[in-house]
C-alpha positions as CSV (number, residue, x, y, z in Angstrom):
1,M,6.1,-7.0,-7.2
2,S,8.8,-9.0,-5.6
3,T,11.7,-8.6,-7.6
4,A,13.7,-5.3,-7.7
5,T,13.3,-4.2,-11.2
6,V,16.2,-1.0,-11.8
7,I,15.6,1.1,-14.7
8,L,19.1,2.7,-15.7
9,F,18.8,6.0,-17.6
10,G,20.9,8.9,-18.8
11,L,19.3,11.9,-16.4
12,V,20.7,14.8,-14.9
13,L,19.3,14.3,-11.4
14,V,18.3,17.9,-10.4
15,A,15.6,18.3,-7.7
16,A,12.7,20.8,-8.2
17,P,10.1,22.6,-6.1
18,L,6.9,20.3,-5.3
19,S,4.6,20.8,-7.8
20,V,1.9,23.9,-7.6
21,G,-0.9,21.6,-7.2
22,A,0.7,18.8,-4.3
23,D,-1.3,20.7,-1.3
24,E,-4.9,20.9,-3.2
25,T,-8.0,18.6,-2.9
26,H,-9.4,17.8,-6.1
27,P,-13.0,17.3,-5.6
28,Q,-14.1,13.3,-6.0
29,P,-17.1,11.7,-7.7
30,E,-20.3,11.2,-5.7
31,S,-20.0,7.1,-6.5
32,G,-21.4,6.0,-3.0
33,L,-18.8,3.5,-2.6
34,S,-16.9,3.9,0.7
35,V,-14.7,1.7,2.8
36,R,-13.3,1.8,6.8
37,V,-12.0,-0.6,9.3
38,S,-14.7,-1.9,11.8
39,G,-12.7,-4.0,14.3
40,H,-11.1,-7.1,12.1
41,H,-12.7,-6.2,9.0
42,L,-13.2,-4.0,6.1
43,V,-17.0,-2.7,5.8
44,N,-18.9,-0.3,3.0
45,G,-21.1,2.6,4.0
46,D,-23.4,0.3,5.3
47,G,-21.7,-1.4,8.0
48,E,-21.5,-4.9,5.9
49,P,-18.2,-6.6,6.1
50,I,-16.3,-6.7,2.5
51,R,-13.4,-8.4,0.7
52,L,-11.4,-6.3,-1.8
53,L,-10.8,-8.7,-4.4
54,G,-9.0,-7.3,-7.1
55,V,-6.0,-6.4,-9.8
56,N,-2.8,-4.4,-9.9
57,R,-3.0,-1.8,-12.4
58,S,1.1,-1.4,-12.8
59,G,2.5,1.0,-14.8
60,A,2.6,4.5,-12.9
61,E,5.6,3.6,-11.2
62,Y,7.3,3.4,-14.4
63,A,6.3,5.1,-17.6
64,C,6.8,8.7,-15.7
65,I,10.0,8.0,-14.5
66,A,11.6,6.5,-17.9
67,G,10.1,9.8,-19.3
68,W,7.3,8.5,-22.0
69,G,4.1,8.8,-20.1
70,V,2.2,8.4,-17.1
71,F,0.7,4.9,-17.5
72,D,1.6,2.0,-19.6
73,G,-1.5,1.0,-21.7
74,P,-5.1,2.4,-21.7
75,T,-6.1,4.0,-18.6
76,N,-8.6,6.6,-19.3
77,D,-11.4,5.4,-21.0
78,D,-14.0,3.4,-19.8
79,D,-14.2,-0.4,-22.1
80,S,-10.8,-0.4,-20.0
81,V,-12.0,0.4,-17.2
82,A,-15.1,-2.2,-18.0
83,A,-12.8,-4.9,-19.0
84,M,-11.6,-5.3,-15.6
85,A,-14.9,-5.1,-13.9
86,S,-16.3,-8.1,-16.5
87,W,-13.8,-10.5,-13.9
88,H,-16.2,-9.6,-11.2
89,I,-13.3,-7.5,-8.7
90,N,-14.4,-5.0,-6.5
91,A,-10.4,-3.1,-6.3
92,V,-7.7,-2.0,-8.4
93,R,-4.4,-1.4,-6.7
94,V,-2.4,1.9,-8.2
95,P,1.2,1.7,-7.7
96,L,3.2,5.3,-7.9
97,N,6.0,6.6,-8.1
98,E,7.2,9.5,-5.3
99,D,9.7,11.2,-7.5
100,C,6.6,11.8,-10.2
101,W,3.8,12.7,-7.7
102,L,6.3,15.2,-5.6
103,G,7.6,16.4,-9.1
104,I,10.8,16.0,-7.9
105,N,14.6,15.1,-9.0
106,G,14.3,15.7,-12.7
107,V,11.2,13.9,-13.9
108,A,9.9,15.3,-17.1
109,P,7.3,17.9,-16.4
110,A,5.0,16.3,-18.8
111,Y,4.7,13.3,-16.3
112,A,5.4,14.8,-13.2
113,G,4.1,17.1,-10.6
114,A,0.8,18.8,-11.0
115,N,0.2,16.7,-13.9
116,Y,0.8,12.9,-12.6
117,Q,-1.2,14.0,-9.7
118,D,-4.4,14.8,-11.6
119,A,-3.6,11.7,-14.3
120,M,-4.2,9.7,-11.0
121,V,-7.2,11.3,-9.6
122,S,-9.2,11.1,-12.9
123,Y,-8.1,7.3,-12.6
124,V,-9.4,7.0,-9.9
125,N,-12.7,8.7,-10.5
126,L,-13.0,6.3,-13.3
127,L,-12.2,3.4,-10.9
128,H,-14.9,4.9,-8.9
129,R,-17.5,5.1,-11.6
130,H,-17.4,1.4,-12.6
131,N,-17.7,0.6,-8.5
132,L,-14.4,0.1,-7.9
133,Y,-12.3,0.8,-4.8
134,A,-8.7,1.8,-5.2
135,I,-5.7,1.2,-3.5
136,I,-2.9,4.3,-3.9
137,N,0.3,2.5,-3.5
138,L,3.7,4.5,-2.7
139,H,5.7,1.7,-5.0
140,W,8.9,3.3,-6.2
141,S,11.0,5.6,-4.0
142,A,14.7,6.8,-3.7
143,P,16.4,9.0,-0.9
144,G,18.2,12.1,-2.1
145,T,19.0,13.0,-5.6
146,Q,18.4,9.7,-6.5
147,L,15.6,8.5,-9.2
148,A,13.0,6.4,-8.0
149,T,13.9,4.0,-10.8
150,G,13.2,0.7,-8.5
151,Q,12.0,-1.2,-5.2
152,Q,13.7,0.9,-2.3
153,P,13.9,-1.9,0.6
154,M,12.4,1.2,3.2
155,A,10.5,4.3,2.3
156,D,12.7,7.3,3.0
157,A,12.7,10.2,4.9
158,D,13.8,12.7,2.7
159,H,10.8,12.2,0.2
160,S,8.3,9.6,1.3
161,P,6.4,11.5,4.2
162,A,5.8,14.6,1.9
163,F,4.4,12.1,-0.5
164,W,1.9,10.6,1.6
165,Q,1.1,14.1,3.4
166,S,0.7,15.5,-0.3
167,V,-1.7,12.0,-1.5
168,A,-4.0,12.1,1.6
169,T,-4.7,15.8,1.3
170,T,-5.3,15.1,-2.4
171,F,-8.2,12.0,-1.4
172,K,-8.2,13.0,2.0
173,N,-12.3,13.7,1.0
174,D,-12.5,9.9,-1.5
175,P,-13.5,7.5,1.3
176,A,-13.6,4.6,-1.1
177,V,-10.1,4.8,-1.6
178,I,-7.5,2.9,0.6
179,F,-3.3,3.8,1.1
180,D,-0.8,1.4,0.8
181,L,2.0,2.9,2.7
182,F,5.0,1.2,1.1
183,N,5.3,-1.5,-1.5
184,E,7.6,-3.9,-0.2
185,P,10.4,-3.6,2.1
186,Y,13.2,-5.9,2.7
187,G,16.7,-6.4,5.0
188,V,15.7,-4.4,7.7
189,S,14.7,-5.4,11.0
190,W,10.7,-4.9,12.3
191,S,12.0,-2.2,14.6
192,C,13.2,-0.2,11.5
193,L,10.3,-0.9,10.0
194,R,7.9,1.2,12.6
195,D,10.1,3.2,13.7
196,G,12.9,3.7,10.5
197,C,16.3,3.9,11.0
198,D,20.1,4.9,9.1
199,S,21.3,1.3,8.5
200,L,21.2,1.7,4.7
201,G,23.1,4.6,4.2
202,W,20.4,7.0,4.3
203,Q,17.8,7.9,6.7
204,A,14.4,5.2,5.9
205,A,10.9,6.5,7.1
206,G,9.4,4.5,9.3
207,M,6.1,2.9,8.9
208,Q,4.8,5.5,12.0
209,S,6.2,8.6,10.2
210,L,3.8,7.6,7.8
211,V,0.9,7.3,9.6
212,N,1.2,10.5,11.0
213,A,1.9,11.9,7.6
214,V,-1.4,10.8,6.5
215,R,-2.9,11.5,9.7
216,S,-1.7,15.0,9.9
217,T,-4.1,15.8,6.8
218,G,-7.2,14.9,8.7
219,A,-7.2,12.0,6.1
220,T,-9.2,8.8,7.8
221,Q,-9.2,6.6,5.1
222,P,-7.8,3.0,5.9
223,L,-3.5,2.3,6.2
224,M,-2.4,-1.0,4.6
225,I,0.9,-1.5,6.5
226,A,3.1,-3.8,5.1
227,G,5.2,-7.2,6.8
228,L,9.2,-7.4,6.2
229,D,10.9,-10.0,3.4
230,W,9.2,-8.8,0.7
231,T,5.6,-8.2,2.5
232,N,5.7,-11.7,2.8
233,D,6.3,-11.8,6.4
234,L,4.0,-11.0,9.5
235,S,5.0,-13.3,11.7
236,Q,5.6,-9.9,14.3
237,W,3.4,-7.3,12.0
238,L,1.2,-7.4,15.9
239,Q,4.0,-6.2,18.2
240,Y,5.4,-3.9,15.5
241,A,2.1,-2.4,14.6
242,P,2.5,1.5,14.5
243,T,-0.4,3.6,16.1
244,D,-3.0,4.9,14.6
245,P,-5.7,7.7,16.1
246,S,-8.1,6.6,13.3
247,H,-7.7,3.1,14.2
248,A,-7.8,2.0,10.9
249,L,-5.0,-0.2,10.4
250,V,-4.6,-2.7,8.1
251,A,-2.0,-5.7,7.5
252,S,-0.4,-5.9,4.3
253,Y,0.4,-9.1,2.5
254,H,2.0,-9.9,-0.8
255,L,2.2,-13.6,-2.3
256,Y,3.9,-15.7,-5.0
257,N,5.2,-19.4,-5.7
258,W,8.7,-17.9,-4.9
259,N,8.2,-16.5,-1.7
260,P,9.5,-18.4,1.9
261,C,5.9,-18.2,3.1
262,R,3.9,-19.8,0.6
263,S,2.8,-22.8,1.9
264,L,-0.4,-23.6,3.7
265,A,1.6,-24.3,7.1
266,C,3.1,-20.5,6.9
267,W,-0.2,-19.0,6.2
268,S,-1.8,-19.9,9.3
269,T,0.7,-17.3,10.5
270,L,-1.6,-14.6,8.7
271,I,-4.8,-16.1,11.3
272,P,-3.9,-14.7,14.4
273,V,-3.2,-10.8,12.6
274,A,-6.3,-11.4,10.6
275,H,-8.0,-11.6,14.5
276,R,-7.2,-8.4,15.4
277,V,-7.2,-6.3,11.8
278,P,-8.0,-6.7,7.8
279,V,-5.4,-8.9,6.1
280,V,-5.1,-7.7,2.6
281,T,-2.9,-9.8,0.2
282,G,-2.1,-6.8,-2.2
283,E,-0.1,-8.9,-4.5
284,L,-1.0,-12.3,-5.3
285,G,1.0,-14.4,-8.4
286,E,3.0,-17.3,-9.8
287,N,5.3,-17.4,-12.7
288,D,4.5,-20.7,-14.0
289,C,2.2,-19.4,-16.2
290,A,-0.7,-22.1,-14.7
291,H,-2.8,-21.1,-11.1
292,G,-2.5,-23.8,-9.2
293,F,-0.5,-21.8,-6.6
294,I,-2.8,-19.1,-6.4
295,D,-5.8,-21.4,-6.7
296,S,-5.1,-23.3,-3.2
297,Y,-4.3,-19.5,-1.7
298,M,-7.5,-18.5,-3.3
299,A,-9.4,-21.1,-1.5
300,W,-7.2,-20.4,2.2
301,A,-7.8,-17.0,1.5
302,D,-11.5,-16.8,1.2
303,A,-12.2,-19.3,3.5
304,H,-10.3,-17.0,6.5
305,R,-12.3,-14.1,4.8
306,V,-8.6,-12.9,3.7
307,S,-8.5,-10.2,0.2
308,Y,-6.2,-10.5,-2.5
309,V,-5.7,-8.2,-5.3
310,A,-3.7,-10.2,-8.3
311,W,-0.3,-8.8,-9.8
312,S,-1.1,-7.9,-12.9
313,W,-3.6,-6.2,-15.3
314,N,-0.8,-5.3,-17.9
315,T,0.2,-7.2,-21.0
316,A,3.4,-8.5,-20.1
317,S,4.6,-12.2,-19.5
318,C,3.0,-14.3,-17.3
319,E,6.1,-15.2,-16.3
320,A,8.2,-12.7,-15.6
321,Q,5.7,-10.5,-14.6
322,P,3.5,-12.4,-13.8
323,A,0.6,-11.1,-16.3
324,L,-3.1,-11.5,-15.9
325,I,-4.2,-10.6,-19.8
326,T,-2.9,-10.4,-23.2
327,A,-5.0,-7.5,-24.2
328,Y,-6.8,-5.1,-22.7
329,D,-10.0,-5.8,-23.3
330,G,-9.6,-8.2,-20.6
331,T,-8.2,-11.4,-22.9
332,P,-6.3,-14.0,-20.1
333,T,-3.2,-15.6,-19.7
334,N,-3.5,-18.9,-18.6
335,F,-2.6,-17.9,-15.1
336,G,-5.2,-15.1,-15.4
337,I,-7.7,-17.7,-16.5
338,G,-7.5,-19.4,-13.4
339,F,-7.6,-15.6,-11.5
340,R,-11.2,-14.5,-13.6
341,D,-12.8,-18.2,-13.2
342,H,-12.3,-18.1,-9.6
343,L,-13.8,-14.6,-8.8
344,L,-16.7,-15.4,-11.3
345,A,-17.5,-18.6,-9.3
346,I,-17.3,-17.0,-6.3
347,D,-20.8,-16.5,-4.5
348,P,-21.3,-13.2,-3.6
349,S,-22.9,-13.5,-0.2
350,E,-19.7,-15.7,0.7
351,S,-17.1,-12.9,-0.2
352,G,-17.1,-10.6,2.4
353,G,-15.9,-10.1,6.3
354,G,-13.2,-11.2,7.7
355,P,-12.7,-14.5,9.9
356,E,-14.8,-14.6,13.7
357,T,-12.8,-14.3,16.4
358,D,-13.0,-17.6,18.8
């Protein structure tokens, strides 16, 4: 999310080794789902253009680091996921915490390492059983022995490549997964975003190193690459896109009503990018408990065949979060009503693909 949330803990920061299960590949279900990049489209297993229209399921980035759980709210039951699917979504973005996945820096073992990894694999498989794609996102991270308690300006060279090598190894046989390499870069240059830098007081890992970490495992899934300014700026994305031997890059864009690029005129900067690669709006929301802002963007995105994933499927404030629901049975907030009703009204034949090239 675009607000840097930091949780303070009185925990001892003790580095721990990688969990035993970090390099194991878990079996994946035969869901029949598949997604890959073809030109500037995402396509399914039949080669048909698709868009990702879904929700963020926040919780796994913060519950584990706070020491009280892996998720926030129900996640391991069919009813909770069926409620999401009833909104006619086809994707769920799952924000993760690198300390919890790797089992480092003193995170409670019950919610870290192999236990955390197994819970994520089980949840992704549950999503697939409901015909939902999974977007796995590195959300919270931190260098060295710092605990990953919030959004950093960049991925860190200390742990983030190892995180992605482990995640990619785990899911490389799952064709219904997309990897979102880093949540919301801010306060850095385009060159730092791609190549890394040490201007933050620690060594940042650039997107190229994260792409390399994923591809070193043999994983070929689509990779979402963020822009700058809390992923709200794609103005130089094409010039600074990393090199991908699998040619499966996706531009990641975030949009809230408080972001600088929040007007129709500014959204036009996405069009040249969308003519080259798929564009996925990985977070979309507004903090006024209404839906006029997202209504306007969704109409624009539909016209240009841009994907969007709303923040978030959590029972929190529709102002502070902003949250789509008041209960995990799918009861919507006023904000959520607009998103749900829009998806229910979309003609499935008009929901796929990307903009046609000129």
